[in-house]
VEXDREN-2710 file (C-alpha; in Angstrom, 1 decimal):
% VEXDREN-2710
k/r/px/py/pz
1/UNK/-12.6/29.0/71.5
2/UNK/-14.6/25.9/69.9
3/UNK/-13.0/24.8/66.7
4/UNK/-15.1/26.1/63.5
5/UNK/-15.7/23.9/60.3
6/UNK/-16.7/24.9/56.9
7/UNK/-17.5/23.1/53.7
8/UNK/-16.6/24.4/50.3
9/UNK/-19.4/26.0/48.5
10/UNK/-21.3/26.7/51.8
11/UNK/-21.7/29.5/54.1
12/UNK/-19.9/29.8/57.4
13/UNK/-20.7/32.3/60.2
14/UNK/-17.6/34.0/61.5
15/UNK/-17.7/35.6/65.0
16/UNK/-15.5/37.9/67.0
17/UNK/-16.1/39.4/70.4
18/UNK/-14.3/42.7/71.6
19/UNK/-13.7/43.6/75.2
20/UNK/-12.5/46.7/77.0
21/UNK/-9.3/46.7/79.4
22/UNK/-11.6/45.3/82.2
23/UNK/-12.5/42.4/80.0
24/UNK/-16.0/43.5/79.6
25/UNK/-17.7/43.0/76.2
26/UNK/-18.1/46.4/74.5
27/UNK/-19.1/47.6/71.1
28/UNK/-16.5/49.0/68.8
29/UNK/-16.3/52.7/67.6
30/UNK/-16.7/51.6/64.0
31/UNK/-18.0/48.4/62.3
32/UNK/-15.0/45.8/62.4
33/UNK/-13.5/44.8/59.0
34/UNK/-12.6/41.1/58.4
35/UNK/-10.3/39.8/55.8
36/UNK/-10.0/35.9/54.9
37/UNK/-6.9/33.9/53.7
38/UNK/-6.8/30.2/52.5
39/UNK/-4.5/27.6/53.9
40/UNK/-2.0/28.8/51.3
41/UNK/-1.8/32.3/52.5
42/UNK/-3.8/33.7/49.6
43/UNK/-6.1/36.5/50.0
44/UNK/-9.6/35.1/49.5
45/UNK/-11.7/38.3/50.9
46/UNK/-10.4/41.7/51.0
47/UNK/-10.7/43.5/54.3
48/UNK/-14.3/44.8/54.3
49/UNK/-17.0/45.7/56.9
50/UNK/-19.9/45.0/54.3
51/UNK/-22.6/42.4/55.9
52/UNK/-20.7/42.5/59.2
53/UNK/-23.3/42.8/61.8
54/UNK/-23.7/43.2/65.6
55/UNK/-25.2/40.0/67.3
56/UNK/-27.5/39.9/70.2
57/UNK/-24.7/40.3/72.5
58/UNK/-22.7/43.6/73.0
59/UNK/-19.3/43.5/71.5
60/UNK/-20.1/40.5/69.5
61/UNK/-20.1/40.8/65.6
62/UNK/-20.8/38.1/62.9
63/UNK/-19.9/37.9/59.3
64/UNK/-21.4/35.4/57.0
65/UNK/-18.8/34.2/54.5
66/UNK/-19.5/31.9/51.5
67/UNK/-16.6/29.6/51.1
68/UNK/-15.4/29.2/47.3
69/UNK/-16.0/25.9/45.6
70/UNK/-12.3/26.1/44.5
71/UNK/-9.6/26.1/47.1
72/UNK/-7.1/24.0/49.3
73/UNK/-8.4/22.2/52.4
74/UNK/-6.9/23.0/55.6
75/UNK/-6.9/25.9/58.2
76/UNK/-8.2/29.2/56.7
77/UNK/-7.5/32.4/58.5
78/UNK/-10.0/35.3/59.4
79/UNK/-8.4/38.6/60.3
80/UNK/-10.5/41.1/62.2
81/UNK/-9.7/44.7/63.0
82/UNK/-11.6/47.5/64.7
83/UNK/-11.2/50.6/66.9
84/UNK/-12.1/51.2/70.4
85/UNK/-11.1/54.6/71.6
86/UNK/-7.6/55.6/70.0
87/UNK/-6.5/52.1/69.9
88/UNK/-7.0/49.8/66.8
89/UNK/-7.5/46.3/67.9
90/UNK/-6.6/43.3/65.5
91/UNK/-6.7/39.5/66.1
92/UNK/-6.4/36.5/63.9
93/UNK/-8.6/33.4/64.0
94/UNK/-8.7/30.1/62.0
95/UNK/-11.5/27.7/60.8
96/UNK/-11.0/24.4/59.1
97/UNK/-12.2/24.0/55.4
98/UNK/-13.1/20.5/54.0
99/UNK/-14.4/19.4/50.7
100/UNK/-16.2/16.3/52.1
101/UNK/-17.4/14.7/55.3
102/UNK/-17.5/11.1/56.3
103/UNK/-20.4/8.7/57.1
104/UNK/-20.2/6.2/59.9
105/UNK/-22.8/3.7/61.4
106/UNK/-22.8/3.1/65.0
107/UNK/-24.5/-0.1/66.5
108/UNK/-25.0/1.9/69.8
109/UNK/-27.0/4.8/68.1
110/UNK/-30.6/4.9/69.0
111/UNK/-32.9/7.6/67.6
112/UNK/-36.3/8.5/68.8
113/UNK/-39.0/9.9/66.4
114/UNK/-39.5/13.6/66.9
115/UNK/-36.6/13.9/69.5
116/UNK/-34.1/16.2/68.2
117/UNK/-35.1/15.8/64.6
118/UNK/-33.3/18.9/63.6
119/UNK/-29.8/18.2/64.9
120/UNK/-29.8/14.1/65.5
121/UNK/-31.2/13.4/61.9
122/UNK/-30.1/16.2/59.4
123/UNK/-30.1/16.0/55.6
124/UNK/-27.0/14.1/54.3
125/UNK/-26.2/14.9/50.7
126/UNK/-23.2/13.7/48.5
127/UNK/-20.9/16.5/47.1
128/UNK/-22.7/16.5/43.7
129/UNK/-26.2/16.7/45.6
130/UNK/-25.0/19.6/47.7
131/UNK/-23.7/21.3/44.7
132/UNK/-27.3/21.1/43.0
133/UNK/-29.1/22.2/46.2
134/UNK/-26.8/25.3/46.4
135/UNK/-27.7/26.2/43.0
136/UNK/-31.4/25.8/43.8
137/UNK/-31.1/27.9/47.0
138/UNK/-29.5/30.8/44.9
139/UNK/-32.8/30.7/42.8
140/UNK/-35.1/30.4/45.6
141/UNK/-33.9/33.1/47.8
142/UNK/-34.4/35.9/45.2
143/UNK/-37.9/34.7/44.4
144/UNK/-38.8/35.0/48.1
145/UNK/-36.8/38.0/48.6
146/UNK/-35.4/35.9/51.5
147/UNK/-32.2/37.8/52.5
148/UNK/-32.4/41.3/53.9
149/UNK/-30.8/43.6/56.4
150/UNK/-32.1/45.7/59.2
151/UNK/-30.5/48.5/61.2
152/UNK/-29.8/48.3/64.7
153/UNK/-28.1/50.7/67.2
154/UNK/-24.3/49.8/67.6
155/UNK/-23.9/51.5/70.8
156/UNK/-21.7/54.2/69.5
157/UNK/-24.4/56.6/68.4
158/UNK/-24.7/54.8/64.9
159/UNK/-26.3/52.0/63.3
160/UNK/-25.2/48.4/62.2
161/UNK/-26.5/46.3/59.4
162/UNK/-27.6/42.9/60.7
163/UNK/-28.8/40.0/58.5
164/UNK/-32.6/39.5/58.6
165/UNK/-33.8/36.4/56.8
166/UNK/-37.4/35.3/56.3
167/UNK/-36.6/31.5/56.1
168/UNK/-33.4/29.6/57.4
169/UNK/-31.4/27.6/54.9
170/UNK/-32.6/24.6/56.6
171/UNK/-36.3/25.4/56.1
172/UNK/-35.6/26.2/52.3
173/UNK/-33.6/22.9/52.1
174/UNK/-36.6/21.0/53.5
175/UNK/-39.0/23.0/50.9
176/UNK/-36.8/21.9/48.1
177/UNK/-36.6/18.1/49.2
178/UNK/-40.4/18.2/49.4
179/UNK/-40.5/19.8/46.0
180/UNK/-38.3/17.3/44.6
181/UNK/-40.2/14.4/46.3
182/UNK/-43.5/15.7/44.9
183/UNK/-42.1/15.9/41.4
184/UNK/-41.0/12.3/41.4
185/UNK/-44.2/10.9/42.7
186/UNK/-46.2/12.5/39.9
187/UNK/-47.0/10.0/37.2
188/UNK/-45.0/9.0/35.3
189/UNK/-42.9/8.4/38.3
190/UNK/-39.5/9.4/38.4
191/UNK/-36.3/8.9/40.7
192/UNK/-34.4/12.1/40.2
193/UNK/-31.8/13.4/42.8
194/UNK/-30.4/16.9/43.2
195/UNK/-27.2/15.4/41.7
196/UNK/-28.8/15.1/38.2
197/UNK/-27.9/18.0/36.2
198/UNK/-31.6/18.3/34.7
199/UNK/-32.9/19.0/38.2
200/UNK/-31.0/22.4/38.5
201/UNK/-31.0/23.2/34.6
202/UNK/-34.0/22.0/32.7
203/UNK/-36.4/21.6/35.6
204/UNK/-35.0/24.4/37.9
205/UNK/-38.1/26.6/37.4
206/UNK/-40.4/23.7/38.5
207/UNK/-38.2/22.8/41.6
208/UNK/-38.2/26.4/42.7
209/UNK/-41.9/27.0/42.3
210/UNK/-42.7/23.8/44.1
211/UNK/-40.5/25.1/47.0
212/UNK/-42.0/28.7/46.8
213/UNK/-45.3/27.4/47.0
214/UNK/-44.5/25.6/50.2
215/UNK/-43.0/28.7/51.7
216/UNK/-45.9/30.9/50.8
217/UNK/-48.2/28.4/52.4
218/UNK/-46.2/28.3/55.6
219/UNK/-45.6/32.0/55.7
220/UNK/-49.4/32.6/55.2
221/UNK/-50.3/30.7/58.2
222/UNK/-47.9/32.6/60.2
223/UNK/-49.1/35.9/58.9
224/UNK/-52.8/35.1/59.5
225/UNK/-52.1/34.6/63.2
226/UNK/-50.7/38.3/63.4
227/UNK/-53.8/39.9/61.8
228/UNK/-55.9/40.8/64.7
229/UNK/-57.3/44.0/65.3
230/UNK/-55.5/46.1/68.0
231/UNK/-57.5/48.5/70.1
232/UNK/-55.8/50.9/72.6
233/UNK/-57.7/53.7/74.4
234/UNK/-60.1/53.9/71.6
235/UNK/-57.6/53.9/69.0
236/UNK/-58.1/50.8/66.4
237/UNK/-55.3/49.5/64.3
238/UNK/-55.7/46.7/61.6
239/UNK/-52.7/45.2/60.2
240/UNK/-52.6/44.8/56.5
241/UNK/-54.0/41.5/55.3
242/UNK/-50.5/39.9/54.2
243/UNK/-51.9/36.4/54.6
244/UNK/-54.5/37.3/51.8
245/UNK/-51.8/38.6/49.3
246/UNK/-49.7/35.4/50.1
247/UNK/-52.8/33.2/49.5
248/UNK/-53.5/35.0/46.4
249/UNK/-50.1/34.3/45.1
250/UNK/-50.1/30.7/46.2
251/UNK/-53.4/30.0/44.4
252/UNK/-52.4/31.7/41.0
253/UNK/-48.9/29.7/41.2
254/UNK/-50.4/26.5/42.2
255/UNK/-52.3/25.9/38.9
256/UNK/-49.4/27.2/36.8
257/UNK/-47.3/24.7/38.7
258/UNK/-49.6/21.6/38.3
259/UNK/-50.0/22.4/34.5
260/UNK/-46.2/22.5/34.0
261/UNK/-45.6/19.3/36.1
262/UNK/-48.4/17.6/34.1
263/UNK/-46.7/18.3/30.6
264/UNK/-43.2/17.7/31.9
265/UNK/-44.2/14.1/32.9
266/UNK/-46.2/13.3/30.0
267/UNK/-43.1/14.2/27.8
268/UNK/-41.1/11.9/30.2
269/UNK/-43.5/9.0/29.5
270/UNK/-41.5/5.7/29.4
271/UNK/-41.2/3.3/26.4
272/UNK/-43.5/0.4/26.6
273/UNK/-42.2/-2.7/28.4
274/UNK/-44.1/-5.2/26.5
275/UNK/-43.2/-7.1/23.3
276/UNK/-44.5/-4.3/21.1
277/UNK/-47.1/-4.3/18.5
278/UNK/-48.0/-7.5/16.3
279/UNK/-46.3/-6.1/13.4
280/UNK/-42.8/-6.2/15.1
281/UNK/-43.1/-9.5/16.5
282/UNK/-44.3/-11.1/13.2
283/UNK/-42.8/-11.2/9.9
284/UNK/-45.4/-13.2/8.0
285/UNK/-47.2/-11.2/5.3
286/UNK/-50.3/-13.5/5.8
287/UNK/-50.6/-12.6/9.6
288/UNK/-50.4/-8.8/8.8
289/UNK/-53.1/-9.0/6.1
290/UNK/-55.2/-11.0/8.5
291/UNK/-54.8/-8.3/11.1
292/UNK/-55.8/-5.4/8.8
293/UNK/-58.7/-7.5/7.2
294/UNK/-60.2/-8.0/10.7
295/UNK/-59.9/-4.4/11.5
296/UNK/-61.4/-3.5/8.2
297/UNK/-58.3/-1.6/7.0
298/UNK/-56.9/-1.3/3.7
299/UNK/-53.2/-2.5/3.4
END
């Protein structure tokens, strides 16, 4: 089995597969339970079958576990248990948890634009930046109703809950990166990072709204391509105009977003970089009096 790695504060997908006596993959009679222990043996997740879903392959189950921000590095343990027939099957696996990664440069590395952009050129964040991104992700997902579940047959006459998301975490992070970039490039220019507390506290609403706008625009295009009339043996079906509803939300939020960003950036206007006014650079009363006389002002 390939070694699994996880980073504190992020999600990791834990998989398990069950097989019968002949070695063939088979679904269990009940939804498996999973418990998680850290490298010190402390129970971090009580045995539960909530959010344990059946994968595309029979007998393969997946559980998405959010690794706590606090906890030791090292090999954590996930204990799976389920029932096949009259026998309870239990097995233990491990995954490595780390608080940080490494960055190296290779002189032999060659990158080609557009070739493996998702895998070869991932977003690289510092620990503080990842913390800020995770906070914004927790705000974006409820706004989009991104995380859901669907029921699928479990092969034993029942149904299992499988995670069903609209956007992947990678897509939502890309939306947030674009939102921050747009915020920085609107005058007055700024250079905020996700590690700056203001981004996920004071300006969190604007960051989230910018990402939501990009998500609405992207999904509206997908939905528009699905809204064609279906005719079968004289029966006509017109799918609901989801794209129009998404576009209406996009249009309404866009004006509000631009107005908020404009006021925020006006309040972030930097101080003048020149020498200041004539009054501050001159201490002679005669110069001050001459200035006001020329402007026809009363001193």
